[in-house]
All heavy atoms as atom14 arrays in JSON, in Angstrom:
{
  "sequence": "MSDSAIGAAGDIAGAVADPRRGLTRLRAAATGRTVTIVAAGLVIGYLAARLRRRR",
  "atom14_mask": [
    [1, 1, 1, 1, 1, 1, 1, 1, 0, 0, 0, 0, 0, 0],
    [1, 1, 1, 1, 1, 1, 0, 0, 0, 0, 0, 0, 0, 0],
    [1, 1, 1, 1, 1, 1, 1, 1, 0, 0, 0, 0, 0, 0],
    [1, 1, 1, 1, 1, 1, 0, 0, 0, 0, 0, 0, 0, 0],
    [1, 1, 1, 1, 1, 0, 0, 0, 0, 0, 0, 0, 0, 0],
    [1, 1, 1, 1, 1, 1, 1, 1, 0, 0, 0, 0, 0, 0],
    [1, 1, 1, 1, 0, 0, 0, 0, 0, 0, 0, 0, 0, 0],
    [1, 1, 1, 1, 1, 0, 0, 0, 0, 0, 0, 0, 0, 0],
    [1, 1, 1, 1, 1, 0, 0, 0, 0, 0, 0, 0, 0, 0],
    [1, 1, 1, 1, 0, 0, 0, 0, 0, 0, 0, 0, 0, 0],
    [1, 1, 1, 1, 1, 1, 1, 1, 0, 0, 0, 0, 0, 0],
    [1, 1, 1, 1, 1, 1, 1, 1, 0, 0, 0, 0, 0, 0],
    [1, 1, 1, 1, 1, 0, 0, 0, 0, 0, 0, 0, 0, 0],
    [1, 1, 1, 1, 0, 0, 0, 0, 0, 0, 0, 0, 0, 0],
    [1, 1, 1, 1, 1, 0, 0, 0, 0, 0, 0, 0, 0, 0],
    [1, 1, 1, 1, 1, 1, 1, 0, 0, 0, 0, 0, 0, 0],
    [1, 1, 1, 1, 1, 0, 0, 0, 0, 0, 0, 0, 0, 0],
    [1, 1, 1, 1, 1, 1, 1, 1, 0, 0, 0, 0, 0, 0],
    [1, 1, 1, 1, 1, 1, 1, 0, 0, 0, 0, 0, 0, 0],
    [1, 1, 1, 1, 1, 1, 1, 1, 1, 1, 1, 0, 0, 0],
    [1, 1, 1, 1, 1, 1, 1, 1, 1, 1, 1, 0, 0, 0],
    [1, 1, 1, 1, 0, 0, 0, 0, 0, 0, 0, 0, 0, 0],
    [1, 1, 1, 1, 1, 1, 1, 1, 0, 0, 0, 0, 0, 0],
    [1, 1, 1, 1, 1, 1, 1, 0, 0, 0, 0, 0, 0, 0],
    [1, 1, 1, 1, 1, 1, 1, 1, 1, 1, 1, 0, 0, 0],
    [1, 1, 1, 1, 1, 1, 1, 1, 0, 0, 0, 0, 0, 0],
    [1, 1, 1, 1, 1, 1, 1, 1, 1, 1, 1, 0, 0, 0],
    [1, 1, 1, 1, 1, 0, 0, 0, 0, 0, 0, 0, 0, 0],
    [1, 1, 1, 1, 1, 0, 0, 0, 0, 0, 0, 0, 0, 0],
    [1, 1, 1, 1, 1, 0, 0, 0, 0, 0, 0, 0, 0, 0],
    [1, 1, 1, 1, 1, 1, 1, 0, 0, 0, 0, 0, 0, 0],
    [1, 1, 1, 1, 0, 0, 0, 0, 0, 0, 0, 0, 0, 0],
    [1, 1, 1, 1, 1, 1, 1, 1, 1, 1, 1, 0, 0, 0],
    [1, 1, 1, 1, 1, 1, 1, 0, 0, 0, 0, 0, 0, 0],
    [1, 1, 1, 1, 1, 1, 1, 0, 0, 0, 0, 0, 0, 0],
    [1, 1, 1, 1, 1, 1, 1, 0, 0, 0, 0, 0, 0, 0],
    [1, 1, 1, 1, 1, 1, 1, 1, 0, 0, 0, 0, 0, 0],
    [1, 1, 1, 1, 1, 1, 1, 0, 0, 0, 0, 0, 0, 0],
    [1, 1, 1, 1, 1, 0, 0, 0, 0, 0, 0, 0, 0, 0],
    [1, 1, 1, 1, 1, 0, 0, 0, 0, 0, 0, 0, 0, 0],
    [1, 1, 1, 1, 0, 0, 0, 0, 0, 0, 0, 0, 0, 0],
    [1, 1, 1, 1, 1, 1, 1, 1, 0, 0, 0, 0, 0, 0],
    [1, 1, 1, 1, 1, 1, 1, 0, 0, 0, 0, 0, 0, 0],
    [1, 1, 1, 1, 1, 1, 1, 1, 0, 0, 0, 0, 0, 0],
    [1, 1, 1, 1, 0, 0, 0, 0, 0, 0, 0, 0, 0, 0],
    [1, 1, 1, 1, 1, 1, 1, 1, 1, 1, 1, 1, 0, 0],
    [1, 1, 1, 1, 1, 1, 1, 1, 0, 0, 0, 0, 0, 0],
    [1, 1, 1, 1, 1, 0, 0, 0, 0, 0, 0, 0, 0, 0],
    [1, 1, 1, 1, 1, 0, 0, 0, 0, 0, 0, 0, 0, 0],
    [1, 1, 1, 1, 1, 1, 1, 1, 1, 1, 1, 0, 0, 0],
    [1, 1, 1, 1, 1, 1, 1, 1, 0, 0, 0, 0, 0, 0],
    [1, 1, 1, 1, 1, 1, 1, 1, 1, 1, 1, 0, 0, 0],
    [1, 1, 1, 1, 1, 1, 1, 1, 1, 1, 1, 0, 0, 0],
    [1, 1, 1, 1, 1, 1, 1, 1, 1, 1, 1, 0, 0, 0],
    [1, 1, 1, 1, 1, 1, 1, 1, 1, 1, 1, 0, 0, 0]
  ],
  "atom14_positions": [
    [[285.77, 83.63, 184.0], [286.71, 82.84, 183.24], [288.0, 82.75, 184.04], [288.45, 83.72, 184.63], [286.93, 83.5, 181.88], [287.63, 82.6, 180.9], [287.88, 83.36, 179.31], [286.28, 83.18, 178.58], [0.0, 0.0, 0.0], [0.0, 0.0, 0.0], [0.0, 0.0, 0.0], [0.0, 0.0, 0.0], [0.0, 0.0, 0.0], [0.0, 0.0, 0.0]],
    [[288.6, 81.61, 184.03], [289.8, 81.42, 184.83], [291.03, 82.03, 184.18], [291.05, 82.3, 182.98], [290.03, 79.92, 185.06], [290.42, 79.32, 183.85], [0.0, 0.0, 0.0], [0.0, 0.0, 0.0], [0.0, 0.0, 0.0], [0.0, 0.0, 0.0], [0.0, 0.0, 0.0], [0.0, 0.0, 0.0], [0.0, 0.0, 0.0], [0.0, 0.0, 0.0]],
    [[292.04, 82.25, 184.98], [293.29, 82.81, 184.48], [293.94, 81.92, 183.44], [294.58, 82.39, 182.5], [294.28, 83.06, 185.62], [293.84, 84.18, 186.53], [293.05, 85.03, 186.07], [294.28, 84.21, 187.69], [0.0, 0.0, 0.0], [0.0, 0.0, 0.0], [0.0, 0.0, 0.0], [0.0, 0.0, 0.0], [0.0, 0.0, 0.0], [0.0, 0.0, 0.0]],
    [[293.79, 80.61, 183.6], [294.4, 79.69, 182.64], [293.75, 79.81, 181.27], [294.43, 79.72, 180.24], [294.32, 78.25, 183.14], [292.99, 77.87, 183.35], [0.0, 0.0, 0.0], [0.0, 0.0, 0.0], [0.0, 0.0, 0.0], [0.0, 0.0, 0.0], [0.0, 0.0, 0.0], [0.0, 0.0, 0.0], [0.0, 0.0, 0.0], [0.0, 0.0, 0.0]],
    [[292.45, 80.04, 181.22], [291.78, 80.22, 179.94], [292.19, 81.53, 179.29], [292.39, 81.6, 178.08], [290.26, 80.17, 180.13], [0.0, 0.0, 0.0], [0.0, 0.0, 0.0], [0.0, 0.0, 0.0], [0.0, 0.0, 0.0], [0.0, 0.0, 0.0], [0.0, 0.0, 0.0], [0.0, 0.0, 0.0], [0.0, 0.0, 0.0], [0.0, 0.0, 0.0]],
    [[292.35, 82.57, 180.1], [292.82, 83.86, 179.59], [294.23, 83.71, 179.04], [294.56, 84.24, 177.97], [292.78, 84.94, 180.69], [291.36, 85.15, 181.19], [293.39, 86.24, 180.2], [290.41, 85.74, 180.2], [0.0, 0.0, 0.0], [0.0, 0.0, 0.0], [0.0, 0.0, 0.0], [0.0, 0.0, 0.0], [0.0, 0.0, 0.0], [0.0, 0.0, 0.0]],
    [[295.06, 82.99, 179.75], [296.43, 82.75, 179.3], [296.46, 81.96, 178.0], [297.26, 82.25, 177.11], [0.0, 0.0, 0.0], [0.0, 0.0, 0.0], [0.0, 0.0, 0.0], [0.0, 0.0, 0.0], [0.0, 0.0, 0.0], [0.0, 0.0, 0.0], [0.0, 0.0, 0.0], [0.0, 0.0, 0.0], [0.0, 0.0, 0.0], [0.0, 0.0, 0.0]],
    [[295.58, 80.97, 177.88], [295.51, 80.18, 176.65], [295.07, 81.06, 175.48], [295.6, 80.94, 174.37], [294.56, 79.01, 176.82], [0.0, 0.0, 0.0], [0.0, 0.0, 0.0], [0.0, 0.0, 0.0], [0.0, 0.0, 0.0], [0.0, 0.0, 0.0], [0.0, 0.0, 0.0], [0.0, 0.0, 0.0], [0.0, 0.0, 0.0], [0.0, 0.0, 0.0]],
    [[294.12, 81.95, 175.73], [293.67, 82.86, 174.67], [294.81, 83.78, 174.25], [295.0, 84.06, 173.05], [292.47, 83.67, 175.15], [0.0, 0.0, 0.0], [0.0, 0.0, 0.0], [0.0, 0.0, 0.0], [0.0, 0.0, 0.0], [0.0, 0.0, 0.0], [0.0, 0.0, 0.0], [0.0, 0.0, 0.0], [0.0, 0.0, 0.0], [0.0, 0.0, 0.0]],
    [[295.61, 84.22, 175.2], [296.77, 85.05, 174.88], [297.81, 84.27, 174.08], [298.43, 84.8, 173.16], [0.0, 0.0, 0.0], [0.0, 0.0, 0.0], [0.0, 0.0, 0.0], [0.0, 0.0, 0.0], [0.0, 0.0, 0.0], [0.0, 0.0, 0.0], [0.0, 0.0, 0.0], [0.0, 0.0, 0.0], [0.0, 0.0, 0.0], [0.0, 0.0, 0.0]],
    [[298.0, 83.01, 174.43], [298.95, 82.17, 173.69], [298.47, 81.94, 172.25], [299.27, 81.92, 171.31], [299.15, 80.83, 174.39], [299.94, 80.98, 175.68], [300.63, 82.0, 175.84], [299.85, 80.07, 176.52], [0.0, 0.0, 0.0], [0.0, 0.0, 0.0], [0.0, 0.0, 0.0], [0.0, 0.0, 0.0], [0.0, 0.0, 0.0], [0.0, 0.0, 0.0]],
    [[297.17, 81.81, 172.07], [296.62, 81.65, 170.72], [296.84, 82.92, 169.92], [297.25, 82.87, 168.76], [295.12, 81.28, 170.79], [294.96, 79.87, 171.36], [294.47, 81.39, 169.42], [293.55, 79.51, 171.71], [0.0, 0.0, 0.0], [0.0, 0.0, 0.0], [0.0, 0.0, 0.0], [0.0, 0.0, 0.0], [0.0, 0.0, 0.0], [0.0, 0.0, 0.0]],
    [[296.61, 84.06, 170.55], [296.85, 85.33, 169.86], [298.33, 85.48, 169.52], [298.69, 85.97, 168.45], [296.38, 86.49, 170.73], [0.0, 0.0, 0.0], [0.0, 0.0, 0.0], [0.0, 0.0, 0.0], [0.0, 0.0, 0.0], [0.0, 0.0, 0.0], [0.0, 0.0, 0.0], [0.0, 0.0, 0.0], [0.0, 0.0, 0.0], [0.0, 0.0, 0.0]],
    [[299.21, 85.05, 170.4], [300.64, 85.09, 170.14], [301.04, 84.17, 169.01], [301.97, 84.45, 168.26], [0.0, 0.0, 0.0], [0.0, 0.0, 0.0], [0.0, 0.0, 0.0], [0.0, 0.0, 0.0], [0.0, 0.0, 0.0], [0.0, 0.0, 0.0], [0.0, 0.0, 0.0], [0.0, 0.0, 0.0], [0.0, 0.0, 0.0], [0.0, 0.0, 0.0]],
    [[300.32, 83.06, 168.87], [300.62, 82.11, 167.79], [300.32, 82.73, 166.43], [300.94, 82.36, 165.44], [299.82, 80.82, 167.99], [0.0, 0.0, 0.0], [0.0, 0.0, 0.0], [0.0, 0.0, 0.0], [0.0, 0.0, 0.0], [0.0, 0.0, 0.0], [0.0, 0.0, 0.0], [0.0, 0.0, 0.0], [0.0, 0.0, 0.0], [0.0, 0.0, 0.0]],
    [[299.41, 83.66, 166.38], [299.1, 84.33, 165.12], [300.24, 85.27, 164.74], [300.66, 85.31, 163.58], [297.77, 85.12, 165.23], [297.52, 85.96, 163.99], [296.61, 84.15, 165.46], [0.0, 0.0, 0.0], [0.0, 0.0, 0.0], [0.0, 0.0, 0.0], [0.0, 0.0, 0.0], [0.0, 0.0, 0.0], [0.0, 0.0, 0.0], [0.0, 0.0, 0.0]],
    [[300.8, 85.98, 165.72], [301.88, 86.94, 165.45], [303.2, 86.24, 165.18], [303.93, 86.62, 164.27], [302.02, 87.89, 166.63], [0.0, 0.0, 0.0], [0.0, 0.0, 0.0], [0.0, 0.0, 0.0], [0.0, 0.0, 0.0], [0.0, 0.0, 0.0], [0.0, 0.0, 0.0], [0.0, 0.0, 0.0], [0.0, 0.0, 0.0], [0.0, 0.0, 0.0]],
    [[303.54, 85.23, 165.95], [304.79, 84.49, 165.79], [304.46, 83.01, 165.92], [304.49, 82.46, 167.02], [305.8, 84.92, 166.84], [307.16, 84.27, 166.68], [307.35, 83.54, 165.67], [308.02, 84.48, 167.52], [0.0, 0.0, 0.0], [0.0, 0.0, 0.0], [0.0, 0.0, 0.0], [0.0, 0.0, 0.0], [0.0, 0.0, 0.0], [0.0, 0.0, 0.0]],
    [[304.11, 82.35, 164.82], [303.59, 80.98, 164.89], [304.51, 79.97, 165.6], [304.04, 79.19, 166.41], [303.4, 80.59, 163.43], [303.24, 81.87, 162.71], [304.09, 82.86, 163.45], [0.0, 0.0, 0.0], [0.0, 0.0, 0.0], [0.0, 0.0, 0.0], [0.0, 0.0, 0.0], [0.0, 0.0, 0.0], [0.0, 0.0, 0.0], [0.0, 0.0, 0.0]],
    [[305.78, 80.01, 165.33], [306.67, 79.01, 165.94], [306.72, 79.16, 167.46], [306.52, 78.2, 168.2], [308.06, 79.12, 165.36], [308.98, 78.01, 165.86], [310.36, 78.11, 165.32], [310.35, 78.3, 163.87], [311.42, 78.45, 163.13], [312.59, 78.44, 163.69], [311.33, 78.63, 161.83], [0.0, 0.0, 0.0], [0.0, 0.0, 0.0], [0.0, 0.0, 0.0]],
    [[306.97, 80.35, 167.93], [307.06, 80.58, 169.38], [305.69, 80.44, 170.05], [305.58, 79.87, 171.13], [307.64, 81.96, 169.65], [307.87, 82.21, 171.1], [308.62, 83.48, 171.34], [308.79, 83.69, 172.76], [308.98, 84.86, 173.31], [309.07, 85.93, 172.57], [309.11, 84.97, 174.6], [0.0, 0.0, 0.0], [0.0, 0.0, 0.0], [0.0, 0.0, 0.0]],
    [[304.66, 80.94, 169.4], [303.32, 80.88, 169.98], [302.82, 79.46, 170.15], [302.24, 79.11, 171.17], [0.0, 0.0, 0.0], [0.0, 0.0, 0.0], [0.0, 0.0, 0.0], [0.0, 0.0, 0.0], [0.0, 0.0, 0.0], [0.0, 0.0, 0.0], [0.0, 0.0, 0.0], [0.0, 0.0, 0.0], [0.0, 0.0, 0.0], [0.0, 0.0, 0.0]],
    [[303.05, 78.62, 169.13], [302.59, 77.23, 169.23], [303.38, 76.46, 170.28], [302.83, 75.59, 170.96], [302.68, 76.55, 167.86], [301.66, 77.06, 166.85], [301.91, 76.42, 165.49], [300.24, 76.78, 167.31], [0.0, 0.0, 0.0], [0.0, 0.0, 0.0], [0.0, 0.0, 0.0], [0.0, 0.0, 0.0], [0.0, 0.0, 0.0], [0.0, 0.0, 0.0]],
    [[304.66, 76.78, 170.42], [305.47, 76.13, 171.47], [304.93, 76.49, 172.85], [304.76, 75.61, 173.7], [306.94, 76.56, 171.35], [307.42, 76.19, 170.06], [307.79, 75.9, 172.41], [0.0, 0.0, 0.0], [0.0, 0.0, 0.0], [0.0, 0.0, 0.0], [0.0, 0.0, 0.0], [0.0, 0.0, 0.0], [0.0, 0.0, 0.0], [0.0, 0.0, 0.0]],
    [[304.62, 77.76, 173.06], [304.07, 78.19, 174.35], [302.68, 77.59, 174.57], [302.33, 77.22, 175.69], [303.98, 79.71, 174.41], [305.34, 80.36, 174.53], [305.23, 81.84, 174.67], [304.64, 82.15, 175.97], [304.13, 83.31, 176.29], [304.12, 84.29, 175.42], [303.62, 83.51, 177.47], [0.0, 0.0, 0.0], [0.0, 0.0, 0.0], [0.0, 0.0, 0.0]],
    [[301.9, 77.51, 173.51], [300.55, 76.95, 173.63], [300.59, 75.48, 174.02], [299.85, 75.04, 174.89], [299.79, 77.14, 172.31], [298.34, 76.71, 172.29], [297.54, 77.5, 173.31], [297.76, 76.9, 170.91], [0.0, 0.0, 0.0], [0.0, 0.0, 0.0], [0.0, 0.0, 0.0], [0.0, 0.0, 0.0], [0.0, 0.0, 0.0], [0.0, 0.0, 0.0]],
    [[301.47, 74.72, 173.39], [301.6, 73.3, 173.73], [302.06, 73.12, 175.17], [301.6, 72.21, 175.86], [302.59, 72.61, 172.79], [301.94, 72.15, 171.54], [302.89, 71.26, 170.75], [302.89, 71.77, 169.38], [303.92, 72.25, 168.73], [305.11, 72.3, 169.31], [303.82, 72.69, 167.5], [0.0, 0.0, 0.0], [0.0, 0.0, 0.0], [0.0, 0.0, 0.0]],
    [[302.96, 73.97, 175.62], [303.47, 73.86, 176.99], [302.4, 74.24, 178.02], [302.36, 73.68, 179.12], [304.69, 74.75, 177.16], [0.0, 0.0, 0.0], [0.0, 0.0, 0.0], [0.0, 0.0, 0.0], [0.0, 0.0, 0.0], [0.0, 0.0, 0.0], [0.0, 0.0, 0.0], [0.0, 0.0, 0.0], [0.0, 0.0, 0.0], [0.0, 0.0, 0.0]],
    [[301.54, 75.17, 177.68], [300.55, 75.67, 178.63], [299.22, 74.9, 178.6], [298.42, 75.02, 179.53], [300.27, 77.15, 178.36], [0.0, 0.0, 0.0], [0.0, 0.0, 0.0], [0.0, 0.0, 0.0], [0.0, 0.0, 0.0], [0.0, 0.0, 0.0], [0.0, 0.0, 0.0], [0.0, 0.0, 0.0], [0.0, 0.0, 0.0], [0.0, 0.0, 0.0]],
    [[298.99, 74.15, 177.55], [297.69, 73.49, 177.39], [297.56, 72.3, 178.34], [298.27, 71.32, 178.22], [297.51, 73.04, 175.95], [0.0, 0.0, 0.0], [0.0, 0.0, 0.0], [0.0, 0.0, 0.0], [0.0, 0.0, 0.0], [0.0, 0.0, 0.0], [0.0, 0.0, 0.0], [0.0, 0.0, 0.0], [0.0, 0.0, 0.0], [0.0, 0.0, 0.0]],
    [[296.65, 72.44, 179.28], [296.31, 71.33, 180.16], [294.92, 70.85, 179.75], [294.22, 71.51, 178.99], [296.28, 71.78, 181.63], [295.26, 72.76, 181.79], [297.62, 72.33, 182.08], [0.0, 0.0, 0.0], [0.0, 0.0, 0.0], [0.0, 0.0, 0.0], [0.0, 0.0, 0.0], [0.0, 0.0, 0.0], [0.0, 0.0, 0.0], [0.0, 0.0, 0.0]],
    [[294.53, 69.72, 180.25], [293.21, 69.19, 179.91], [292.08, 70.12, 180.3], [291.13, 70.32, 179.55], [0.0, 0.0, 0.0], [0.0, 0.0, 0.0], [0.0, 0.0, 0.0], [0.0, 0.0, 0.0], [0.0, 0.0, 0.0], [0.0, 0.0, 0.0], [0.0, 0.0, 0.0], [0.0, 0.0, 0.0], [0.0, 0.0, 0.0], [0.0, 0.0, 0.0]],
    [[292.22, 70.73, 181.46], [291.17, 71.63, 181.94], [291.09, 72.89, 181.07], [289.99, 73.34, 180.72], [291.46, 72.02, 183.38], [290.41, 72.88, 183.98], [290.69, 73.14, 185.43], [289.63, 73.96, 186.0], [289.67, 74.52, 187.16], [290.71, 74.32, 187.94], [288.67, 75.25, 187.59], [0.0, 0.0, 0.0], [0.0, 0.0, 0.0], [0.0, 0.0, 0.0]],
    [[292.23, 73.44, 180.71], [292.24, 74.65, 179.88], [291.64, 74.37, 178.51], [290.85, 75.16, 178.0], [293.69, 75.16, 179.72], [294.23, 75.42, 181.01], [293.74, 76.42, 178.9], [0.0, 0.0, 0.0], [0.0, 0.0, 0.0], [0.0, 0.0, 0.0], [0.0, 0.0, 0.0], [0.0, 0.0, 0.0], [0.0, 0.0, 0.0], [0.0, 0.0, 0.0]],
    [[292.03, 73.25, 177.91], [291.5, 72.89, 176.6], [289.99, 72.71, 176.67], [289.26, 73.16, 175.79], [292.19, 71.62, 176.06], [291.51, 71.1, 174.82], [293.66, 71.9, 175.8], [0.0, 0.0, 0.0], [0.0, 0.0, 0.0], [0.0, 0.0, 0.0], [0.0, 0.0, 0.0], [0.0, 0.0, 0.0], [0.0, 0.0, 0.0], [0.0, 0.0, 0.0]],
    [[289.5, 72.1, 177.73], [288.07, 71.9, 177.9], [287.33, 73.23, 178.03], [286.28, 73.43, 177.41], [287.8, 71.03, 179.15], [288.48, 69.79, 179.0], [286.31, 70.77, 179.33], [0.0, 0.0, 0.0], [0.0, 0.0, 0.0], [0.0, 0.0, 0.0], [0.0, 0.0, 0.0], [0.0, 0.0, 0.0], [0.0, 0.0, 0.0], [0.0, 0.0, 0.0]],
    [[287.88, 74.16, 178.81], [287.25, 75.47, 179.0], [287.19, 76.24, 177.69], [286.16, 76.82, 177.33], [287.98, 76.27, 180.09], [287.76, 75.63, 181.46], [287.53, 77.72, 180.11], [288.65, 76.19, 182.55], [0.0, 0.0, 0.0], [0.0, 0.0, 0.0], [0.0, 0.0, 0.0], [0.0, 0.0, 0.0], [0.0, 0.0, 0.0], [0.0, 0.0, 0.0]],
    [[288.3, 76.25, 176.97], [288.35, 76.98, 175.7], [287.41, 76.34, 174.68], [286.67, 77.03, 173.97], [289.8, 77.06, 175.16], [289.84, 77.63, 173.76], [290.65, 77.9, 176.1], [0.0, 0.0, 0.0], [0.0, 0.0, 0.0], [0.0, 0.0, 0.0], [0.0, 0.0, 0.0], [0.0, 0.0, 0.0], [0.0, 0.0, 0.0], [0.0, 0.0, 0.0]],
    [[287.38, 75.01, 174.62], [286.49, 74.32, 173.69], [285.02, 74.6, 174.03], [284.2, 74.83, 173.13], [286.76, 72.82, 173.71], [0.0, 0.0, 0.0], [0.0, 0.0, 0.0], [0.0, 0.0, 0.0], [0.0, 0.0, 0.0], [0.0, 0.0, 0.0], [0.0, 0.0, 0.0], [0.0, 0.0, 0.0], [0.0, 0.0, 0.0], [0.0, 0.0, 0.0]],
    [[284.69, 74.59, 175.31], [283.32, 74.9, 175.72], [282.94, 76.32, 175.34], [281.82, 76.57, 174.86], [283.16, 74.7, 177.23], [0.0, 0.0, 0.0], [0.0, 0.0, 0.0], [0.0, 0.0, 0.0], [0.0, 0.0, 0.0], [0.0, 0.0, 0.0], [0.0, 0.0, 0.0], [0.0, 0.0, 0.0], [0.0, 0.0, 0.0], [0.0, 0.0, 0.0]],
    [[283.86, 77.26, 175.5], [283.6, 78.64, 175.1], [283.36, 78.77, 173.6], [282.48, 79.51, 173.16], [0.0, 0.0, 0.0], [0.0, 0.0, 0.0], [0.0, 0.0, 0.0], [0.0, 0.0, 0.0], [0.0, 0.0, 0.0], [0.0, 0.0, 0.0], [0.0, 0.0, 0.0], [0.0, 0.0, 0.0], [0.0, 0.0, 0.0], [0.0, 0.0, 0.0]],
    [[284.14, 78.03, 172.82], [283.95, 78.06, 171.36], [282.59, 77.49, 170.97], [281.9, 78.04, 170.11], [285.07, 77.29, 170.67], [286.44, 77.95, 170.69], [287.49, 76.99, 170.15], [286.43, 79.23, 169.89], [0.0, 0.0, 0.0], [0.0, 0.0, 0.0], [0.0, 0.0, 0.0], [0.0, 0.0, 0.0], [0.0, 0.0, 0.0], [0.0, 0.0, 0.0]],
    [[282.2, 76.39, 171.59], [280.9, 75.77, 171.28], [279.76, 76.69, 171.68], [278.81, 76.89, 170.91], [280.78, 74.4, 171.97], [279.35, 73.86, 171.88], [281.75, 73.41, 171.36], [0.0, 0.0, 0.0], [0.0, 0.0, 0.0], [0.0, 0.0, 0.0], [0.0, 0.0, 0.0], [0.0, 0.0, 0.0], [0.0, 0.0, 0.0], [0.0, 0.0, 0.0]],
    [[279.84, 77.28, 172.85], [278.78, 78.19, 173.31], [278.7, 79.4, 172.4], [277.61, 79.84, 172.03], [279.02, 78.59, 174.78], [278.78, 77.38, 175.68], [278.11, 79.76, 175.18], [279.22, 77.58, 177.1], [0.0, 0.0, 0.0], [0.0, 0.0, 0.0], [0.0, 0.0, 0.0], [0.0, 0.0, 0.0], [0.0, 0.0, 0.0], [0.0, 0.0, 0.0]],
    [[279.84, 79.95, 172.01], [279.85, 81.09, 171.09], [279.25, 80.75, 169.74], [278.5, 81.53, 169.16], [0.0, 0.0, 0.0], [0.0, 0.0, 0.0], [0.0, 0.0, 0.0], [0.0, 0.0, 0.0], [0.0, 0.0, 0.0], [0.0, 0.0, 0.0], [0.0, 0.0, 0.0], [0.0, 0.0, 0.0], [0.0, 0.0, 0.0], [0.0, 0.0, 0.0]],
    [[279.58, 79.57, 169.24], [279.04, 79.12, 167.96], [277.52, 78.97, 168.03], [276.8, 79.43, 167.14], [279.69, 77.79, 167.56], [279.06, 77.15, 166.35], [279.32, 77.64, 165.08], [278.21, 76.06, 166.48], [278.74, 77.06, 163.97], [277.63, 75.48, 165.38], [277.9, 75.97, 164.12], [277.32, 75.39, 163.03], [0.0, 0.0, 0.0], [0.0, 0.0, 0.0]],
    [[277.04, 78.33, 169.09], [275.6, 78.13, 169.23], [274.87, 79.46, 169.41], [273.78, 79.66, 168.86], [275.31, 77.2, 170.4], [275.77, 75.75, 170.2], [275.54, 74.95, 171.47], [275.08, 75.1, 169.02], [0.0, 0.0, 0.0], [0.0, 0.0, 0.0], [0.0, 0.0, 0.0], [0.0, 0.0, 0.0], [0.0, 0.0, 0.0], [0.0, 0.0, 0.0]],
    [[275.45, 80.38, 170.15], [274.84, 81.7, 170.34], [274.78, 82.45, 169.01], [273.78, 83.11, 168.71], [275.62, 82.49, 171.37], [0.0, 0.0, 0.0], [0.0, 0.0, 0.0], [0.0, 0.0, 0.0], [0.0, 0.0, 0.0], [0.0, 0.0, 0.0], [0.0, 0.0, 0.0], [0.0, 0.0, 0.0], [0.0, 0.0, 0.0], [0.0, 0.0, 0.0]],
    [[275.82, 82.35, 168.21], [275.84, 83.01, 166.91], [274.8, 82.42, 165.97], [274.12, 83.14, 165.24], [277.23, 82.91, 166.28], [0.0, 0.0, 0.0], [0.0, 0.0, 0.0], [0.0, 0.0, 0.0], [0.0, 0.0, 0.0], [0.0, 0.0, 0.0], [0.0, 0.0, 0.0], [0.0, 0.0, 0.0], [0.0, 0.0, 0.0], [0.0, 0.0, 0.0]],
    [[274.63, 81.1, 166.0], [273.61, 80.45, 165.17], [272.21, 80.9, 165.58], [271.36, 81.15, 164.74], [273.7, 78.93, 165.28], [274.75, 78.35, 164.38], [274.7, 76.85, 164.36], [273.48, 76.41, 163.68], [273.02, 75.18, 163.72], [273.65, 74.27, 164.42], [271.94, 74.84, 163.08], [0.0, 0.0, 0.0], [0.0, 0.0, 0.0], [0.0, 0.0, 0.0]],
    [[271.98, 80.95, 166.9], [270.67, 81.35, 167.4], [270.38, 82.8, 166.99], [269.27, 83.11, 166.52], [270.62, 81.22, 168.91], [269.32, 81.6, 169.58], [268.21, 80.67, 169.12], [269.47, 81.51, 171.09], [0.0, 0.0, 0.0], [0.0, 0.0, 0.0], [0.0, 0.0, 0.0], [0.0, 0.0, 0.0], [0.0, 0.0, 0.0], [0.0, 0.0, 0.0]],
    [[271.35, 83.67, 167.12], [271.17, 85.06, 166.76], [270.95, 85.22, 165.26], [270.18, 86.06, 164.81], [272.39, 85.87, 167.18], [272.24, 87.35, 166.91], [273.44, 88.11, 167.38], [273.36, 88.27, 168.83], [274.22, 88.93, 169.55], [275.25, 89.48, 168.97], [274.07, 89.04, 170.84], [0.0, 0.0, 0.0], [0.0, 0.0, 0.0], [0.0, 0.0, 0.0]],
    [[271.62, 84.41, 164.48], [271.51, 84.48, 163.02], [270.12, 84.06, 162.52], [269.61, 84.57, 161.53], [272.57, 83.59, 162.4], [272.77, 83.76, 160.95], [274.0, 83.0, 160.55], [273.98, 82.7, 159.14], [274.78, 81.89, 158.54], [275.7, 81.27, 159.24], [274.71, 81.67, 157.26], [0.0, 0.0, 0.0], [0.0, 0.0, 0.0], [0.0, 0.0, 0.0]],
    [[269.52, 83.1, 163.21], [268.2, 82.6, 162.8], [267.07, 83.58, 163.11], [266.03, 83.53, 162.52], [267.89, 81.28, 163.51], [268.69, 80.15, 162.93], [268.26, 78.86, 163.52], [268.99, 77.77, 162.89], [268.73, 76.5, 163.1], [267.76, 76.16, 163.94], [269.43, 75.58, 162.51], [0.0, 0.0, 0.0], [0.0, 0.0, 0.0], [0.0, 0.0, 0.0]],
    [[267.29, 84.45, 164.05], [266.23, 85.39, 164.45], [266.18, 86.58, 163.57], [266.91, 87.05, 162.9], [266.44, 85.84, 165.89], [266.12, 84.73, 166.84], [266.22, 85.21, 168.24], [265.84, 84.11, 169.12], [265.63, 84.25, 170.39], [265.75, 85.41, 170.96], [265.3, 83.23, 171.11], [0.0, 0.0, 0.0], [0.0, 0.0, 0.0], [0.0, 0.0, 0.0]]
  ]
}
């Protein structure tokens, strides 16, 4: 996983603790590539959870 995706995950976690500051940092750090990587990770995690749940 790239450093930018790790940073985005940290910014999301920060948004939970301090929503105003965290969302400002998240908007500033979000690039197209980072958003794509995080979205792909969410989709893969969701599909893996569904597959595991069905078994």
